[in-house]
C-alpha positions in Angstrom: 0.0 0.0 0.0 1.5 3.3 -1.0 2.2 6.0 1.5 0.1 9.2 1.3 2.2 12.3 0.8 1.7 14.5 3.8 4.5 17.1 3.2 4.0 19.7 0.5 6.2 19.3 -2.6 9.0 21.7 -3.2 7.0 23.4 -6.0 4.0 23.9 -3.8 6.3 25.3 -1.0 8.0 27.6 -3.5 4.7 28.9 -4.8 3.5 29.7 -1.2 6.8 31.5 -0.5 6.5 33.5 -3.8 3.0 34.6 -2.9 3.9 35.4 0.7 7.1 37.3 -0.4 5.1 39.4 -2.8 2.7 40.4 0.0 5.5 41.2 2.4 7.6 43.1 -0.2 4.6 45.2 -1.1 3.9 45.9 2.6 7.4 46.4 3.9 9.5 47.0 0.9 12.1 44.6 -0.6 15.0 45.9 1.5 13.1 45.9 4.8 11.4 42.5 4.4 13.0 39.8 6.5 13.2 36.1 5.8 11.3 35.5 9.1 8.5 37.7 7.9 8.3 35.9 4.5 8.3 32.5 6.1 5.7 33.5 8.6 3.4 34.9 5.9 3.7 31.6 4.1 2.9 29.6 7.2 6.4 28.1 7.3 9.3 28.2 9.7 12.6 29.9 9.0 14.1 26.4 8.5 11.5 25.7 5.8 12.6 28.8 4.0 16.3 27.8 4.1 15.5 24.3 2.9 14.5 25.9 -0.4 16.6 29.1 -0.7 19.9 30.2 0.8 19.0 33.9 1.0 16.4 36.6 0.2 18.4 37.4 -3.0 18.1 33.8 -4.2 14.3 33.9 -3.6 14.0 37.1 -5.6 16.0 35.6 -8.5 13.8 32.5 -8.4 10.6 34.6 -8.4 11.9 36.5 -11.5 12.8 33.2 -13.2 9.4 31.8 -12.4 7.7 34.9 -13.8 9.7 34.7 -17.0 9.0 31.0 -17.4 5.3 31.4 -16.9 5.2 34.3 -19.3 7.0 32.3 -22.0 4.7 29.3 -21.4 1.5 31.4 -21.6 2.7 33.2 -24.8 3.8 30.0 -26.6 0.4 28.4 -25.8 -1.4 31.4 -27.2 0.9 31.4 -30.3 0.2 27.7 -30.9 -3.6 28.4 -30.9 -3.5 31.8 -32.7 -0.7 32.0 -35.3 -2.4 34.9 -37.0 -1.1 38.1 -35.5 -4.4 39.8 -35.1 -5.9 36.8 -33.3 -2.8 36.4 -31.1 -2.9 40.1 -30.1 -6.6 39.8 -29.3 -5.9 36.7 -27.2 -3.3 38.6 -25.3 -5.7 41.5 -24.8 -8.4 39.2 -23.3 -6.2 36.9 -21.3 -7.3 36.2 -17.7 -4.5 38.0 -15.8 -5.9 37.1 -12.3 -4.3 33.6 -12.7 -0.8 35.0 -13.3 2.1 34.7 -10.9 2.5 37.5 -8.2 4.8 39.6 -10.5 2.4 39.3 -13.4 -0.3 40.7 -11.2 1.8 43.5 -9.8 3.9 45.4 -12.4 5.2 47.8 -9.8 6.6 45.0 -7.7 8.1 43.4 -10.8 9.8 46.7 -11.6 11.1 47.1 -8.1 12.5 43.6 -8.0 14.3 44.1 -11.3 15.9 47.3 -10.0 16.8 45.6 -6.7 18.7 42.9 -8.6 20.2 45.4 -11.1 21.7 47.5 -8.3 24.2 44.7 -7.4 26.7 44.2 -10.3 27.3 40.5 -9.3 23.5 39.8 -9.7 23.2 41.4 -13.1 24.1 38.3 -15.1 21.1 36.5 -13.6 18.9 39.3 -14.6 20.4 39.4 -18.1 19.5 35.7 -18.5 15.9 36.5 -17.9 16.0 39.4 -20.3 17.5 37.3 -23.1 14.8 34.6 -22.5 12.1 37.2 -22.9 13.8 38.6 -26.0 14.1 35.1 -27.5 10.4 34.6 -27.0 9.5 37.9 -28.7 11.9 37.1 -31.6 10.3 33.7 -32.1 6.8 35.3 -32.2 8.1 37.9 -34.7 9.6 35.1 -36.9 6.4 33.1 -36.8 4.3 36.1 -37.7 6.7 37.0 -40.6 6.7 33.4 -41.9 2.8 33.2 -41.8 2.8 36.5 -43.7 5.2 35.1 -46.4 7.9 37.5 -45.4 10.4 35.2 -43.6 13.8 36.8 -43.7 12.6 40.2 -44.8 13.4 41.9 -41.5 15.8 41.4 -38.6 13.7 39.5 -36.2 16.0 39.8 -33.3 16.1 43.6 -33.6 12.3 43.8 -34.0 12.1 41.6 -30.9 14.3 44.0 -29.0 12.1 46.9 -30.1 8.9 45.1 -29.0 10.3 44.2 -25.6 11.5 47.8 -25.0 8.0 49.0 -25.9 6.4 46.5 -23.4 8.7 47.6 -20.6 8.4 51.2 -21.5 4.6 51.3 -21.5 4.4 49.3 -18.3 6.6 51.9 -16.6 4.7 54.8 -18.1 1.4 53.3 -16.9 2.7 53.0 -13.4 3.7 56.7 -13.5 0.8 58.2 -15.4 -2.1 55.8 -15.9 -4.4 58.6 -17.1 -2.5 59.1 -20.3 -1.3 55.5 -20.7 -4.2 53.2 -21.3 -3.9 49.6 -20.3 -3.9 48.5 -24.0 -1.2 51.0 -25.1 1.4 48.2 -25.7 -1.0 46.2 -27.9 -2.0 49.3 -29.8 1.6 50.1 -30.4 2.3 46.5 -31.7 -0.7 46.8 -34.1 0.7 50.1 -35.4 4.2 48.6 -35.7 2.8 45.6 -37.5 1.1 48.0 -40.1 4.3 50.0 -40.4 6.5 47.0 -41.3 3.8 45.8 -43.7 2.8 42.6 -41.9 -0.9 42.9 -42.3 -3.3 40.5 -40.4 -4.8 37.8 -42.6 
């Protein structure tokens, strides 16, 4: 007879720690948040925290990595279902964001965590890996779009991907600063305009 698992899996523990850390970071600030507070908010002991992460910095890197991985997975799933650019953009527009990870639900916290990591030069390579992964995703989407439009190789997909990613980050920051003049669909509107400018019309 098989034994019933009574201890949470590492993934379940990490998910609880991520959710708890997001709440504590938003309440106390990233610098002021203690490991004890994060563990307590997740319903764990300090020892349970250290059985998964060696430090708060390691937790933050893991949260950023999880956010990027989830974002890539969601976008690739949408792209597999909607290879037409117009349909893909509409799917992005109507996606249920309430089911996203803590950083997906809180752009301000996401930005704060990126800046926290970027301030320490030794941590920047970890951040760069996540940036390159996001850029690769956008490049793949651009290449698929161009291929479906019969324009494969007509443009520098990597450069277009870098532009698109910069637009995404820029509009997210602008919306945090001035939401009145930066509608929530600004990025998708910009992508639609860019698509028209480069001559990749939806089919």
